[in-house]
N, C-alpha and C positions, 0 to 999 in steps of 0.2 A: 630415381631419387634414392640416396643412401639411407641407411637406418637412422643415422644421426640427424639427417635432414628431415626425415619423417617425424622423429621425436620433437625436433624444434618446431615444426609446423603444428603438431598436436598441442604443444605447450602454448603456442601463439593463439590457436583456436580457443583454448580454455581461457586464456587471458581476456580475449574478446568477450567470452561468455560472462566472466566476472565483472568486466567493465559495465555491461548492461545491467548488472545486478547491483544497483545503487542502494545502499542501506542508509536509512535515516535514523538519527537518534531522537530521543524524547523532545529535546528543544526544537529540532527541525520540524517534527510533527506538530508541535504546539504552534509554531509560526505558520505552518502550512494550513492548519485547520482553524487558526486563530482561537485557540482554546487554552485553558490552564493545564498545567502539569498534572494536577490532581485528577482531572477528567481522564487523561491518558492512562495514569496508573490504575484508576478505578475500572476502566474499560478492559485493560490487560488482565486485571485480577478477576473480572467477571467472565473473561474468555470471549468477549465480543470483538476485541481488536486483535488481529493476528500479529504475533510478535516472534522474534528470534531472541532467545536468551543466550548471551555470551558471557558466562560467569554471572556477575551481578549487573552487567550492562544489558539494556534492551535496545534492539534494533528492529527496524520495520522496512519491509520491501515496498517500493513505490507501487507496483502493480496490485499488491494486496490492499494497499490503502485506497486505491482507486476503486477496486471491487467493493470494499467496505462502504465507501461513500455512495456508490451506486445502489447497494442494498439498503442503505439507510435513508435514501431519498424517498420522501413521501409527498403526497399532495398531487396537485395537477388534476386535470379533468380529461376524461375520455370524451370522444366526440359525441357519444350517446348521452352524456350527462349534461344537465343544464347548470349554468352558473347561478349560485344562490343570489336572489334579489333581481334577477334579470328575466325570470319566467322561462317557459319552454318554447 
């Protein structure tokens, strides 16, 4: 493979990496989470929602949003816990 072919392949590999890196804007996050913009801005300001700042624009990575939701999930019962009102 020639040097120019290797460079082309490297560029194509990088393009594939960037394709998998889908960035969402604030409106898309609001639709996805079904929340108001003010909540997103408050969470970004508090540092609880991971964000990429591109100038004045805010962008969010899908995998980081999934991780945020997983960390924010509460509730549920462990097998050893009893359900309230049902006894042990």
